[in-house]
SERO-4910 file (N, C-alpha, C, O; in steps of 0.05 Angstrom, whole numbers):
BEGIN
 pado doro    nc1    nc2    nc3   cac1   cac2   cac3    cc1    cc2    cc3    oc1    oc2    oc3
  Met    A    -48     94    408    -39     78    385    -64     65    373    -81     55    386
  Thr    A    -65     66    346    -87     54    331    -82     24    330    -60     14    335
  Gln    A   -103      9    322   -101    -20    319    -80    -27    298    -63    -44    302
  Trp    A    -81    -13    276    -62    -19    254    -33    -11    262    -14    -25    254
  Asp    A    -30     10    277     -3     17    286      8     -6    303     32    -12    301
  Gly    A     -9    -17    320      0    -40    336      7    -64    319     27    -78    325
  Ile    A     -8    -69    297     -2    -91    279     25    -86    265     41   -105    263
  Tyr    A     30    -62    256     56    -56    243     79    -58    263    100    -68    256
  Lys    A     75    -48    287     96    -50    308    102    -79    314    125    -87    317
  Ser    A     82    -96    316     85   -124    321    101   -137    298    119   -153    303
  Phe    A     94   -130    273    108   -141    250    138   -133    251    155   -150    246
  Leu    A    144   -108    257    171    -99    258    187   -114    280    212   -115    280
  Ser    A    173   -124    300    186   -139    322    186   -169    317    191   -185    335
  Gly    A    179   -177    293    180   -206    286    152   -219    286    151   -244    283
  Gly    A    131   -204    288    104   -215    289     94   -223    261    109   -221    241
  Ser    A     69   -232    260     57   -242    236     52   -220    215     50   -196    222
  Lys    A     50   -228    190     43   -210    168     12   -209    167     -1   -229    169
  Trp    A      1   -185    163    -27   -181    159    -32   -167    133    -15   -150    125
  Ala    A    -53   -172    120    -63   -157     97    -41   -148     78    -28   -165     65
  Thr    A    -36   -122     76    -16   -112     56     12   -118     63     30   -113     47
  Leu    A     17   -130     86     44   -138     93     52   -164     79     75   -172     79
  Gly    A     33   -177     66     38   -202     51     55   -195     27     62   -172     21
  Glu    A     63   -216     13     81   -213    -10     67   -201    -34     44   -208    -40
  Gly    A     80   -182    -47     72   -172    -73     44   -158    -75     29   -157    -56
  Ile    A     39   -149    -99     13   -137   -106     -4   -159   -118      5   -175   -134
  Ile    A    -29   -161   -109    -46   -183   -119    -49   -182   -149    -52   -160   -161
  Glu    A    -48   -205   -162    -47   -207   -191    -72   -195   -205    -68   -182   -225
  Pro    A    -96   -199   -195   -119   -186   -209   -116   -156   -211   -124   -144   -231
  Phe    A   -106   -143   -190   -102   -114   -191    -80   -107   -211    -84    -88   -227
  Gln    A    -59   -121   -211    -38   -116   -231    -48   -119   -260    -43   -102   -277
  Ala    A    -63   -140   -264    -73   -145   -291    -93   -123   -299    -92   -114   -322
  Phe    A   -111   -115   -281   -129    -94   -287   -115    -68   -295   -121    -56   -315
  Met    A    -96    -60   -278    -82    -35   -283    -66    -35   -308    -65    -15   -322
  Lys    A    -54    -58   -315    -38    -59   -339    -54    -62   -365    -44    -57   -386
  Ser    A    -79    -71   -362    -96    -75   -386   -114    -52   -392   -129    -53   -412
  His    A   -113    -31   -377   -130     -7   -381   -113     18   -385    -92     21   -373
  Ser    A   -123     35   -402   -110     62   -404   -127     82   -390   -152     80   -390
  Phe    A   -115    101   -378   -129    121   -362   -123    149   -373   -100    155   -378
  Leu    A   -144    165   -377   -140    192   -387   -126    209   -366   -108    225   -372
  Gln    A   -133    205   -341   -120    218   -318   -109    197   -300   -122    177   -294
  Lys    A    -85    202   -290    -72    183   -273    -67    195   -245    -45    204   -239
  Asn    A    -88    196   -230    -87    206   -202    -99    184   -184   -119    172   -191
  Ala    A    -85    179   -162    -95    158   -144    -95    169   -115    -75    182   -107
  Leu    A   -116    163   -101   -118    169    -72   -122    142    -58   -142    128    -63
  Asp    A   -103    135    -42   -105    109    -27   -109    116      3    -91    125     17
  Ile    A   -134    111     12   -141    116     40   -136     90     55   -148     70     49
  Gly    A   -118     92     74   -110     68     88    -87     54     73    -87     30     70
  Cys    A    -68     70     64    -47     60     46    -27     42     60    -11     29     47
  Gly    A    -27     41     86     -8     24    100     20     31     93     29     53     96
  Asn    A     35     10     84     63     15     78     68     27     50     91     31     43
  Gly    A     47     33     35     49     46     10     57     29    -14     64     39    -35
  Lys    A     56      3    -10     65    -16    -31     49    -12    -57     60    -13    -79
  Tyr    A     23     -8    -54      6     -5    -78     12     23    -91     10     25   -116
  Leu    A     18     43    -75     24     69    -86     50     67   -103     52     80   -124
  Leu    A     70     52    -93     95     50   -108     90     35   -135    102     42   -155
  Phe    A     72     16   -135     65      2   -159     52     22   -179     59     22   -203
  Leu    A     33     38   -169     20     57   -187     39     79   -196     37     89   -219
  Lys    A     59     86   -180     79    106   -188     94     96   -213    100    111   -231
  Gln    A    100     70   -213    114     58   -236     97     60   -262    108     58   -284
  Leu    A     71     62   -259     53     65   -282     47     94   -289     31    100   -306
  Gly    A     61    113   -275     58    141   -282     37    156   -267     29    178   -276
  Phe    A     27    146   -245      5    159   -230     16    180   -211     39    178   -201
  Gln    A      0    201   -207      5    221   -186     -9    210   -162    -32    201   -164
  Leu    A      4    211   -139     -6    196   -116    -11    213    -91      3    232    -86
  Thr    A    -30    204    -75    -35    213    -48    -42    189    -31    -60    174    -38
  Gly    A    -28    186     -9    -34    164      9    -39    174     37    -25    192     46
  Leu    A    -59    162     50    -66    169     77    -67    144     94    -78    124     85
  Asp    A    -56    146    118    -59    123    137    -57    134    165    -44    154    170
  Asn    A    -71    120    184    -71    130    211    -49    116    228    -47    121    252
  Ser    A    -32     99    215    -10     87    229     16    101    222     25    101    199
  Leu    A     28    113    242     54    126    238     76    106    234     97    114    223
  Thr    A     72     82    242     93     61    239     93     49    212    113     38    203
  Ala    A     70     50    198     67     35    172     89     42    152     99     25    138
  Ile    A     97     67    150    116     76    130    143     63    135    159     61    116
  Lys    A    149     56    159    175     43    165    177     15    155    199      4    152
  Val    A    155      3    148    154    -25    140    165    -29    112    178    -50    107
  Leu    A    159    -12     94    167    -16     66    196    -12     62    206    -15     40
***
């Protein structure tokens, strides 16, 4: 089991929130994405965790690829 897999398993069992398990998408990222136009909308998120940021980008019309070494992370979202 990876360190992050352990963190996600702990969270699912009532443990503390870490990093991307916190509430919402950080405001500076939202503001940046909404204030810029992109000729190509492709995103690669390495270490995507629960995919929260990928879902945000999907709403903006991005084609997405997410990678994470925690098999438990996807269960969190």
